[in-house]
Every structure is written in C-alpha cells, then in structure tokens.
MILO-869701 format. One line per field, with one value per residue (C-alpha): x, y, z; residue number from 1. Coordinates in steps of 0.1 Angstrom, whole numbers, plus 5000, padded with zeros to 4 digits. Example, Ala and Ser with C-alpha at 12.3 -4.5 7.8 and 13.67 -1.06 7.14 Angstrom:
BEGIN
X <- (5123 / 5137)
Y <- (4955 / 4989)
Z <- (5078 / 5071)
seq <- (1 / 2)
//
This chain:
BEGIN
X <- (6730 / 6760 / 6744 / 6718 / 6698 / 6709 / 6692 / 6683 / 6656 / 6632 / 6635 / 6626 / 6597 / 6583 / 6586 / 6568 / 6540 / 6533 / 6530 / 6501 / 6508 / 6479 / 6497 / 6520 / 6543 / 6549 / 6558 / 6583 / 6599 / 6603 / 6618 / 6645 / 6652 / 6655 / 6676 / 6699 / 6701 / 6710 / 6737 / 6751 / 6754 / 6769 / 6796 / 6807 / 6807 / 6786 / 6750 / 6737 / 6754 / 6746 / 6756 / 6750 / 6780 / 6767 / 6733 / 6750 / 6772 / 6741 / 6722 / 6751 / 6755 / 6718 / 6714 / 6735 / 6710 / 6676 / 6658 / 6654 / 6618 / 6624 / 6653 / 6632 / 6603 / 6625 / 6644 / 6611 / 6607 / 6643 / 6637 / 6606 / 6625 / 6655 / 6630 / 6614 / 6647 / 6655 / 6621 / 6626 / 6661 / 6678 / 6701 / 6717 / 6710 / 6688 / 6709 / 6677 / 6665 / 6698 / 6696 / 6661 / 6671 / 6698 / 6684 / 6646 / 6616 / 6615 / 6633 / 6635 / 6658 / 6681 / 6684 / 6690 / 6718 / 6734 / 6737 / 6750 / 6786 / 6794 / 6771 / 6784 / 6780 / 6745 / 6735 / 6747 / 6722 / 6694 / 6705 / 6677 / 6683 / 6665 / 6637 / 6651 / 6684 / 6706 / 6719 / 6689 / 6664 / 6648 / 6641 / 6625 / 6604 / 6591 / 6583 / 6561 / 6543 / 6537 / 6523 / 6499 / 6486 / 6478 / 6457 / 6480 / 6484 / 6520 / 6528 / 6546 / 6567 / 6575 / 6589 / 6611 / 6624 / 6631 / 6652 / 6672 / 6676 / 6688 / 6715 / 6726 / 6729 / 6751 / 6773 / 6779 / 6811 / 6789 / 6777 / 6796 / 6783 / 6755 / 6720 / 6726 / 6758 / 6741 / 6714 / 6740 / 6758 / 6725 / 6715 / 6748 / 6742 / 6718 / 6725 / 6691 / 6667 / 6641 / 6664 / 6678 / 6643 / 6635 / 6667 / 6661 / 6624 / 6632 / 6660 / 6635 / 6611 / 6639 / 6650 / 6615 / 6614 / 6647 / 6636 / 6605 / 6628 / 6653 / 6642 / 6678 / 6681 / 6678 / 6650 / 6665 / 6651 / 6645 / 6661 / 6649 / 6640 / 6646 / 6610 / 6604 / 6633 / 6619 / 6585 / 6599 / 6618 / 6586 / 6566 / 6535 / 6502 / 6492 / 6456 / 6444 / 6423 / 6389 / 6405 / 6432 / 6406 / 6389 / 6421 / 6430 / 6396 / 6398 / 6433 / 6419 / 6391 / 6417 / 6442 / 6457 / 6447 / 6441 / 6441 / 6417 / 6392 / 6374 / 6406 / 6400 / 6366 / 6382 / 6408 / 6381 / 6361 / 6391 / 6398 / 6362 / 6363 / 6397 / 6385 / 6348 / 6348 / 6383 / 6394 / 6429 / 6447 / 6446 / 6409 / 6403 / 6423 / 6405 / 6369 / 6349 / 6316 / 6297 / 6308 / 6286 / 6250 / 6232 / 6198 / 6210 / 6236 / 6263 / 6298 / 6312 / 6349 / 6366 / 6401 / 6409 / 6441 / 6428 / 6405 / 6375 / 6349 / 6325 / 6296 / 6296 / 6266 / 6275 / 6264 / 6241 / 6269 / 6293 / 6266 / 6261 / 6299 / 6299 / 6269 / 6285 / 6317 / 6298 / 6279 / 6312 / 6328 / 6300 / 6303 / 6340 / 6332 / 6348 / 6338 / 6305 / 6305 / 6303 / 6338 / 6356 / 6376 / 6356 / 6385 / 6394 / 6422 / 6411 / 6446 / 6461 / 6430 / 6431 / 6423 / 6444 / 6470 / 6477 / 6510 / 6495 / 6468 / 6494 / 6516 / 6488 / 6471 / 6505 / 6508 / 6474 / 6487 / 6517 / 6496 / 6475 / 6507 / 6503 / 6532 / 6567 / 6575 / 6597 / 6609 / 6592 / 6583 / 6552 / 6516 / 6507 / 6476 / 6471 / 6468 / 6433 / 6422 / 6437 / 6419 / 6386 / 6389 / 6400 / 6372 / 6346 / 6358 / 6355 / 6320 / 6309 / 6321 / 6303 / 6271 / 6273 / 6280 / 6304 / 6331 / 6341 / 6307 / 6312 / 6347 / 6337 / 6315 / 6343 / 6367 / 6343 / 6337 / 6375 / 6380 / 6402 / 6406 / 6401 / 6397 / 6434 / 6442 / 6416 / 6432 / 6464 / 6444 / 6432 / 6456 / 6452 / 6448 / 6442 / 6407 / 6399 / 6412 / 6390 / 6360 / 6368 / 6373 / 6341 / 6323 / 6339 / 6328 / 6292 / 6289 / 6318 / 6325 / 6292 / 6301 / 6332 / 6314 / 6311 / 6279 / 6286 / 6289 / 6326 / 6351)
Y <- (1266 / 1261 / 1257 / 1229 / 1213 / 1178 / 1147 / 1121 / 1096 / 1125 / 1135 / 1100 / 1099 / 1132 / 1121 / 1088 / 1105 / 1127 / 1097 / 1083 / 1046 / 1026 / 0996 / 0999 / 0973 / 0993 / 1024 / 1003 / 0986 / 1019 / 1036 / 1010 / 1013 / 1051 / 1052 / 1027 / 1050 / 1080 / 1060 / 1050 / 1086 / 1097 / 1071 / 1083 / 1121 / 1150 / 1137 / 1172 / 1169 / 1135 / 1131 / 1106 / 1085 / 1079 / 1068 / 1045 / 1029 / 1024 / 1008 / 0985 / 0972 / 0965 / 0950 / 0921 / 0915 / 0922 / 0910 / 0936 / 0944 / 0949 / 0972 / 0993 / 0995 / 1006 / 1031 / 1048 / 1054 / 1066 / 1090 / 1104 / 1108 / 1126 / 1149 / 1156 / 1164 / 1188 / 1205 / 1210 / 1224 / 1195 / 1187 / 1211 / 1191 / 1162 / 1137 / 1119 / 1152 / 1156 / 1120 / 1126 / 1159 / 1141 / 1107 / 1110 / 1108 / 1070 / 1058 / 1021 / 1023 / 1047 / 1023 / 0994 / 1014 / 1025 / 0989 / 0975 / 0965 / 0997 / 1022 / 1052 / 1036 / 1023 / 1058 / 1073 / 1051 / 1066 / 1102 / 1123 / 1131 / 1155 / 1141 / 1131 / 1149 / 1127 / 1135 / 1115 / 1129 / 1155 / 1128 / 1105 / 1132 / 1145 / 1110 / 1105 / 1137 / 1126 / 1092 / 1109 / 1132 / 1101 / 1089 / 1065 / 1066 / 1055 / 1053 / 1019 / 1029 / 1062 / 1043 / 1022 / 1053 / 1070 / 1040 / 1041 / 1079 / 1074 / 1049 / 1074 / 1102 / 1080 / 1072 / 1105 / 1090 / 1069 / 1099 / 1092 / 1057 / 1046 / 1038 / 1001 / 1003 / 1022 / 0996 / 0968 / 0986 / 0990 / 0953 / 0942 / 0961 / 0934 / 0901 / 0885 / 0876 / 0900 / 0930 / 0922 / 0922 / 0955 / 0971 / 0960 / 0969 / 1004 / 1008 / 1000 / 1027 / 1053 / 1043 / 1048 / 1082 / 1091 / 1077 / 1099 / 1129 / 1117 / 1089 / 1079 / 1067 / 1029 / 1012 / 0986 / 0951 / 0932 / 0900 / 0865 / 0846 / 0875 / 0880 / 0843 / 0840 / 0869 / 0854 / 0821 / 0841 / 0859 / 0844 / 0825 / 0838 / 0821 / 0809 / 0809 / 0780 / 0786 / 0779 / 0805 / 0831 / 0825 / 0828 / 0861 / 0876 / 0864 / 0880 / 0913 / 0913 / 0905 / 0931 / 0949 / 0986 / 1001 / 1037 / 1030 / 1003 / 1006 / 0997 / 0959 / 0964 / 0987 / 0960 / 0933 / 0954 / 0960 / 0923 / 0915 / 0939 / 0925 / 0889 / 0890 / 0918 / 0914 / 0950 / 0961 / 0979 / 1012 / 1008 / 1002 / 1033 / 1055 / 1046 / 1075 / 1075 / 1085 / 1053 / 1031 / 1029 / 1011 / 1013 / 0997 / 0976 / 0986 / 1000 / 1025 / 1020 / 1050 / 1059 / 1022 / 1008 / 1010 / 1041 / 1017 / 1031 / 1003 / 0998 / 0964 / 0947 / 0934 / 0902 / 0906 / 0894 / 0921 / 0948 / 0937 / 0941 / 0975 / 0987 / 0977 / 0995 / 1026 / 1026 / 1024 / 1050 / 1075 / 1068 / 1076 / 1111 / 1109 / 1132 / 1121 / 1142 / 1120 / 1130 / 1119 / 1087 / 1056 / 1042 / 1070 / 1071 / 1094 / 1092 / 1107 / 1127 / 1115 / 1085 / 1054 / 1054 / 1025 / 1019 / 1021 / 0996 / 0972 / 0975 / 0969 / 0941 / 0924 / 0926 / 0909 / 0880 / 0877 / 0876 / 0849 / 0828 / 0827 / 0850 / 0848 / 0873 / 0894 / 0896 / 0900 / 0863 / 0843 / 0852 / 0888 / 0909 / 0911 / 0873 / 0877 / 0890 / 0859 / 0837 / 0854 / 0844 / 0808 / 0803 / 0818 / 0793 / 0765 / 0775 / 0777 / 0742 / 0729 / 0746 / 0730 / 0764 / 0765 / 0789 / 0799 / 0815 / 0836 / 0849 / 0881 / 0890 / 0882 / 0904 / 0933 / 0928 / 0928 / 0959 / 0943 / 0959 / 0925 / 0888 / 0881 / 0900 / 0878 / 0846 / 0854 / 0850 / 0815 / 0793 / 0755 / 0740 / 0703 / 0712 / 0730 / 0701 / 0677 / 0698 / 0702 / 0664 / 0658 / 0681 / 0664 / 0630 / 0642 / 0662 / 0657 / 0620 / 0609 / 0629 / 0607 / 0574 / 0552 / 0539 / 0506 / 0526 / 0521 / 0550)
Z <- (1259 / 1283 / 1317 / 1310 / 1338 / 1349 / 1334 / 1360 / 1369 / 1376 / 1340 / 1329 / 1352 / 1340 / 1304 / 1311 / 1330 / 1300 / 1277 / 1298 / 1294 / 1307 / 1320 / 1350 / 1337 / 1305 / 1326 / 1347 / 1317 / 1298 / 1328 / 1330 / 1293 / 1294 / 1326 / 1309 / 1279 / 1302 / 1319 / 1285 / 1273 / 1306 / 1304 / 1269 / 1272 / 1282 / 1285 / 1275 / 1240 / 1225 / 1189 / 1161 / 1170 / 1205 / 1192 / 1167 / 1194 / 1216 / 1187 / 1178 / 1213 / 1217 / 1182 / 1195 / 1224 / 1208 / 1177 / 1150 / 1156 / 1193 / 1185 / 1162 / 1187 / 1215 / 1193 / 1186 / 1224 / 1227 / 1198 / 1214 / 1247 / 1231 / 1213 / 1247 / 1263 / 1235 / 1237 / 1275 / 1271 / 1287 / 1257 / 1233 / 1201 / 1189 / 1169 / 1156 / 1141 / 1123 / 1110 / 1096 / 1080 / 1060 / 1055 / 1054 / 1078 / 1084 / 1115 / 1107 / 1076 / 1094 / 1124 / 1100 / 1083 / 1116 / 1129 / 1096 / 1091 / 1072 / 1087 / 1069 / 1035 / 1044 / 1056 / 1023 / 1005 / 1026 / 1019 / 1005 / 0968 / 0945 / 0925 / 0890 / 0897 / 0875 / 0841 / 0826 / 0851 / 0828 / 0802 / 0827 / 0844 / 0811 / 0800 / 0831 / 0824 / 0788 / 0798 / 0824 / 0797 / 0777 / 0807 / 0824 / 0862 / 0858 / 0896 / 0895 / 0865 / 0882 / 0912 / 0889 / 0871 / 0904 / 0915 / 0883 / 0887 / 0923 / 0910 / 0885 / 0911 / 0932 / 0901 / 0882 / 0869 / 0845 / 0826 / 0794 / 0789 / 0766 / 0780 / 0775 / 0795 / 0823 / 0825 / 0826 / 0855 / 0874 / 0869 / 0884 / 0916 / 0928 / 0909 / 0908 / 0879 / 0891 / 0893 / 0859 / 0845 / 0863 / 0850 / 0814 / 0815 / 0829 / 0803 / 0776 / 0789 / 0790 / 0755 / 0741 / 0758 / 0741 / 0708 / 0709 / 0712 / 0687 / 0663 / 0658 / 0694 / 0695 / 0715 / 0739 / 0742 / 0774 / 0761 / 0757 / 0789 / 0812 / 0820 / 0825 / 0849 / 0869 / 0871 / 0884 / 0912 / 0923 / 0952 / 0942 / 0956 / 0989 / 0992 / 1027 / 1040 / 1056 / 1090 / 1084 / 1074 / 1107 / 1126 / 1109 / 1117 / 1153 / 1156 / 1143 / 1169 / 1197 / 1184 / 1215 / 1213 / 1248 / 1236 / 1206 / 1216 / 1182 / 1162 / 1164 / 1147 / 1121 / 1113 / 1112 / 1087 / 1065 / 1063 / 1055 / 1026 / 1014 / 1015 / 1009 / 0984 / 0970 / 0974 / 0969 / 0997 / 0979 / 0973 / 1010 / 1019 / 0994 / 1005 / 1019 / 1039 / 1008 / 0990 / 1013 / 1004 / 1032 / 1015 / 0982 / 1000 / 0976 / 0978 / 0953 / 0943 / 0928 / 0917 / 0910 / 0895 / 0859 / 0864 / 0863 / 0887 / 0898 / 0922 / 0940 / 0955 / 0990 / 1008 / 1038 / 1061 / 1048 / 1052 / 1088 / 1095 / 1078 / 1097 / 1130 / 1121 / 1111 / 1144 / 1164 / 1141 / 1149 / 1186 / 1184 / 1173 / 1139 / 1110 / 1094 / 1062 / 1030 / 1019 / 1051 / 1049 / 1058 / 1079 / 1102 / 1129 / 1157 / 1172 / 1140 / 1132 / 1096 / 1074 / 1072 / 1044 / 1021 / 1038 / 1072 / 1063 / 1049 / 1081 / 1106 / 1087 / 1082 / 1120 / 1123 / 1100 / 1123 / 1155 / 1138 / 1135 / 1097 / 1087 / 1103 / 1130 / 1107 / 1072 / 1038 / 1036 / 1040 / 1031 / 1022 / 1028 / 0990 / 0990 / 1005 / 0971 / 0954 / 0980 / 0973 / 0937 / 0945 / 0970 / 0946 / 0919 / 0944 / 0954 / 0918 / 0911 / 0942 / 0931 / 0897 / 0879 / 0850 / 0863 / 0827 / 0821 / 0852 / 0846 / 0828 / 0857 / 0882 / 0862 / 0863 / 0901 / 0907 / 0886 / 0860 / 0826 / 0808 / 0816 / 0812 / 0844 / 0862 / 0849 / 0868 / 0900 / 0891 / 0911 / 0908 / 0943 / 0952 / 0964 / 0931 / 0911 / 0930 / 0924 / 0887 / 0884 / 0902 / 0878 / 0848 / 0862 / 0865 / 0832 / 0808 / 0811 / 0795 / 0764 / 0759 / 0762 / 0731 / 0718 / 0738 / 0770 / 0774 / 0778)
seq <- (1 / 2 / 3 / 4 / 5 / 6 / 7 / 8 / 9 / 10 / 11 / 12 / 13 / 14 / 15 / 16 / 17 / 18 / 19 / 20 / 21 / 22 / 23 / 24 / 25 / 26 / 27 / 28 / 29 / 30 / 31 / 32 / 33 / 34 / 35 / 36 / 37 / 38 / 39 / 40 / 41 / 42 / 43 / 44 / 45 / 46 / 47 / 48 / 49 / 50 / 51 / 52 / 53 / 54 / 55 / 56 / 57 / 58 / 59 / 60 / 61 / 62 / 63 / 64 / 65 / 66 / 67 / 68 / 69 / 70 / 71 / 72 / 73 / 74 / 75 / 76 / 77 / 78 / 79 / 80 / 81 / 82 / 83 / 84 / 85 / 86 / 87 / 88 / 89 / 90 / 91 / 92 / 93 / 94 / 95 / 96 / 97 / 98 / 99 / 100 / 101 / 102 / 103 / 104 / 105 / 106 / 107 / 108 / 109 / 110 / 111 / 112 / 113 / 114 / 115 / 116 / 117 / 118 / 119 / 120 / 121 / 122 / 123 / 124 / 125 / 126 / 127 / 128 / 129 / 130 / 131 / 132 / 133 / 134 / 135 / 136 / 137 / 138 / 139 / 140 / 141 / 142 / 143 / 144 / 145 / 146 / 147 / 148 / 149 / 150 / 151 / 152 / 153 / 154 / 155 / 156 / 157 / 158 / 159 / 160 / 161 / 162 / 163 / 164 / 165 / 166 / 167 / 168 / 169 / 170 / 171 / 172 / 173 / 174 / 175 / 176 / 177 / 178 / 179 / 180 / 181 / 182 / 183 / 184 / 185 / 186 / 187 / 188 / 189 / 190 / 191 / 192 / 193 / 194 / 195 / 196 / 197 / 198 / 199 / 200 / 201 / 202 / 203 / 204 / 205 / 206 / 207 / 208 / 209 / 210 / 211 / 212 / 213 / 214 / 215 / 216 / 217 / 218 / 219 / 220 / 221 / 222 / 223 / 224 / 225 / 226 / 227 / 228 / 229 / 230 / 231 / 232 / 233 / 234 / 235 / 236 / 237 / 238 / 239 / 240 / 241 / 242 / 243 / 244 / 245 / 246 / 247 / 248 / 249 / 250 / 251 / 252 / 253 / 254 / 255 / 256 / 257 / 258 / 259 / 260 / 261 / 262 / 263 / 264 / 265 / 266 / 267 / 268 / 269 / 270 / 271 / 272 / 273 / 274 / 275 / 276 / 277 / 278 / 279 / 280 / 281 / 282 / 283 / 284 / 285 / 286 / 287 / 288 / 289 / 290 / 291 / 292 / 293 / 294 / 295 / 296 / 297 / 298 / 299 / 300 / 301 / 302 / 303 / 304 / 305 / 306 / 307 / 308 / 309 / 310 / 311 / 312 / 313 / 314 / 315 / 316 / 317 / 318 / 319 / 320 / 321 / 322 / 323 / 324 / 325 / 326 / 327 / 328 / 329 / 330 / 331 / 332 / 333 / 334 / 335 / 336 / 337 / 338 / 339 / 340 / 341 / 342 / 343 / 344 / 345 / 346 / 347 / 348 / 349 / 350 / 351 / 352 / 353 / 354 / 355 / 356 / 357 / 358 / 359 / 360 / 361 / 362 / 363 / 364 / 365 / 366 / 367 / 368 / 369 / 370 / 371 / 372 / 373 / 374 / 375 / 376 / 377 / 378 / 379 / 380 / 381 / 382 / 383 / 384 / 385 / 386 / 387 / 388 / 389 / 390 / 391 / 392 / 393 / 394 / 395 / 396 / 397 / 398 / 399 / 400 / 401 / 402 / 403 / 404 / 405 / 406 / 407 / 408 / 409 / 410 / 411 / 412 / 413 / 414 / 415 / 416 / 417 / 418 / 419 / 420 / 421 / 422 / 423 / 424 / 425 / 426 / 427 / 428 / 429 / 430 / 431 / 432 / 433 / 434 / 435 / 436 / 437 / 438 / 439 / 440 / 441 / 442 / 443 / 444 / 445 / 446 / 447 / 448 / 449 / 450 / 451 / 452 / 453 / 454 / 455)
//
C-alpha cells in the first residue's frame, strides 16, 4: 500500500455518518476531535502510517488537558476511527490493533500505561503471558484442577495464583529461591497489609500443593496479625439510606440511552433485585427467563457462589417490576426461550456479563451523586446486598420480631453456606442501635428489675 488516498475532513464526515449519532451536537464535537487527531498525525509524519509512538504522544498531550475518564472515552472513538481508516484502505497499519495483540483486548489499561511516566515499563506489565507459564505454573494449575475435582469452584483462588504466576514470569531470575523467599519478594512489590496477606495466603496454598506431591515440603504459615491488619485496611461495607436508594433507582430510570430506550428499565430491575432480593452480581448475570415463575411469584437462583441452588419468594412490588421489565423485553424482540439470559442486550445480541453489570450500575451510582466521579472509592454495587440485610434487621426490630430467630432463614435466602457468613453482613448502625435499645427497653429491662421495682 504505497499510493493511499488522502485523509481529510470528508473522511471524518463519512465515518461519523456511518456511526449514526442521534444528537447533532455529538456529531459536531466528534468531528472537531477527529480533525484535531488528523492534524496531529499530519504534523508528525506521514498520516497514512501512524504508529504506536504517535498515538502515545497524542495521548500524553491530551492527558494534561482532560480528566482520565474523558481521555478514555475519547480514545475509544479515536480507536474506532483508526480501525475504520484501516478497513477502508486509508492507512497502512492500525497501531491500536498492534497494541491489543501484544497487551490484551482492553483499551483502558493500555491507555493508562501509555500516559504513565514510564510508558514502556507500564506496557510490559500489560503484556499477555501464557497461563501458568512460570517455573511453578504446573504445580499451581494441577492444584486448581485437584480442588475442582473435590467440588470447589476455586475461581477467586485461581485469580490469586495467576497473579503470583504472572509475577514469577516477570522475574525468572528468582527461580533458584525457596517458596518462602519467592512469596517475600512478591509481597514487597506492593507494600500494603492486604497485599502481604494475599502473598502469604497464596504462598500457603502453593506450599500445600507442593506438600501433597512431596510430604517433605514444608507448609508455610500466614503469620500472626497479618490477616487482622489486612481486614483493617479493607473498606467497610456502606449501608445506603432510604433516600439514597430512591436516588439510585431514579438515576437508573433517567439513565441516558438514546439507542436502547429499554435500558433504564433494565438497570432499574437489576437494582431492585440487588437491593430487595439481595442478589450477588454474578447471580443477576446468570439469571435466565426460565428462572422467573410469574404464577408462583418465585425466582430460581442457580450456579451460586457455594453451589447452593435456591428458590426465592418475591414481594408483590418486586414481581410488578419484573413483569414490567419482561413486557418491555418482549417488545424489544429479544429471545423468549427459557434458556436465554433474563437481562439481554439487543445492541450486543447477548446477555449482560458480570463485569458489564458492575460497570453500568457503578455508573448509575455516580450519576446519583453517591459515588465519586472516578476511582475505586466510595459505595459499591455489592453494598446493596449489605444494605438489604441491614434494613431487614431494622424492620424486624420495628415489628417486634427477634432478629436472632430469623437469621437462619436469612442465611438461606442469601445463599450462605452457614450463619457465620451472614453475620459478616450485620453492620451496627446508629439506627439499628436505637431500635435494639428500644426493644431492650420494652422487653428486656423488666427482666433485670429487682423485686422492689428498681433496676
């Protein structure tokens, strides 16, 4: 490709026309952005042969002007535009495709690496590595297979082992060290109480796997106080107020979605199931149409965290929301067979993923002004599940019901393997303390009175 057509404003206009943006202002703003990108490339070399260094330079310049989330959003458009230019034979190569080939399918971490102080080193950390390709990889991979044969899902543990394996692949020079020394090196990569706990816990798992192969291999200990320090570092669950719940639901109904007008109802329904039913994000994503029984007013929950299948009775209000969503879902022309995902995305022609649900509902929290505009800080979507438990306890107290007698039922409803898991969700709030104190005043104080009627 030596004689390539010229790239000008007409190319930008043709690209934007094919995107079919609904709002004229969007078309105009994006045209300015893309023309600016064209001019940038033309000022630094042949516009028909953009390379990674040009993209990196453009990103670094604009990272000084825009907030991170704006930079990511506009980079997505630039990436689509560059792909369009390549598909139409207007450029010889696509630098974004090369970046994805080497560093994975996600654009955001690649952009974050390119604009960092040491872009090359940051990119290397994104490089795609073989699964369990380190010198201990076979041991870890076989251990995961062994635990799954025993009936454990082992997904969280697998991710921890993959992170340890990734560290070892980046540091092959550590191959001659003992496992305890390897764990110590990994723990120093990120000096924090939680990472130390993760490293020690992962090292203990690997040592048990090695001990099963060779009983002479020592089993490592986590160490006194390490787990406690990690728990203190972790964020405490956030309990939403009734007003905040209403704001979140309202933000879902007002969610901007010109190309998918049923999406606000979809998000609203997801949030109702997360708060009113206490479903985990993965449980919401795995729901299929056949799980909803409108006649019995129940919801079947399958493939849960602890392999505990359960059927949940739903309140009339929740059933009304579900019925409204199902009506809109059918009008949208989505699949209606019982095995099709309950939450369907017509734009992608597939069901919502766990990650997709987390991202879009987190955006709803931000639009409700409950979570900061960016960063992994503030309330989380999973905190709706904690809030459901807290509000249920509060309502039991107000109704004069002894919450302790209801905890086994609550544990079953939440899908916990035992009541100890449910106790983690019981967060003491001023409102709950007030209700508990009021209940004690009504029922318990009399038992402490003396025969003279004096406490």
